[in-house]
N, C-alpha and C positions, 0 to 999 in steps of 0.2 A: 441248511436252515439253522439259524441261531437258536441257542437254547435259553438265553436270558436277555433281559432288558436291563439297561443301566438307568436307574430312576433317581430323580432328585426332586424333593419337595421343599420349596422355599417360600418365605414370606418376604415382604419388602425389607424387613430388619435382619433376617438370619436364615441359615439353612436349617431346616427342621429334621430332614431325614434324607439319606442317600444310600444307595446300595444296589445290589443285583436282585432282580425279581423275575418270577415266572409269568405274572399277570398283574395288570392294574385295571381297576374299574372306577368309573367316575360318572357324574351326572352333568351333562352339558345342556345348553339351550335346546339342542335338537333331541335330547333324550339320553338314556343311559348308554355308556359305551364300555366295552371291554377291550383291552389292548394286550395282545400276545406278541411274542417275538415275530419279527418280519411283518409287522403291521404296516399298512400303507401310511405315508406321511399325512399328518393331521394337525390342524390348529383349531382349537375349540374354546368357547367361552364356558367356564364352569358356573353353575348356579349353586346356591346354598345346598349343602348336602355332605355326604361322606365320600372320601376317596379311600378305596381299599387296595392294599398291596399284598400280594402273595409273594413273600421274599423267597429267594433261592434256597435259604437254609430251612425252609418249612414254616417259618413264623408268619403270622398275619399282622399287618400294620394297618391301622385305620386312623384317618384324620378328618375332623370336621372342618369343612371349608366354607367360608362366607363369601363366595364368588371368587373369580380369578380366571386363569388361563391354563390350558394344557397344550403341550406341543409334543408331537411324536415324529421322529425322523431317525432313520438308520439305527433302530433298536435302542434309541435314547428317548426317555420320557421325562419331560420337564413340567413340573406343576408349580405355578406361581399362584399361591392362594392368599387371600386376605384373611388374616387372623387364623391360620391353621392351628388346630389343637389336637393333640393325640388323645 
């Protein structure tokens, strides 16, 4: 079992954050989701809300997202958000 996720939060203009994480939580059209290492592949549509990341170094990162997409595959999480703000 993998211990970490490789996470990248990007906007159409730039990379906002990238790094290793223990957990990612976000709100999709289907509801709130939590992503841990070895999560099943997923492609979801994000709604306005907060994406929270529990980084491997113990820090917490939060980003306000105004819609976008989340992709999970092979312990990689990609979040493309419209106007993400820390």
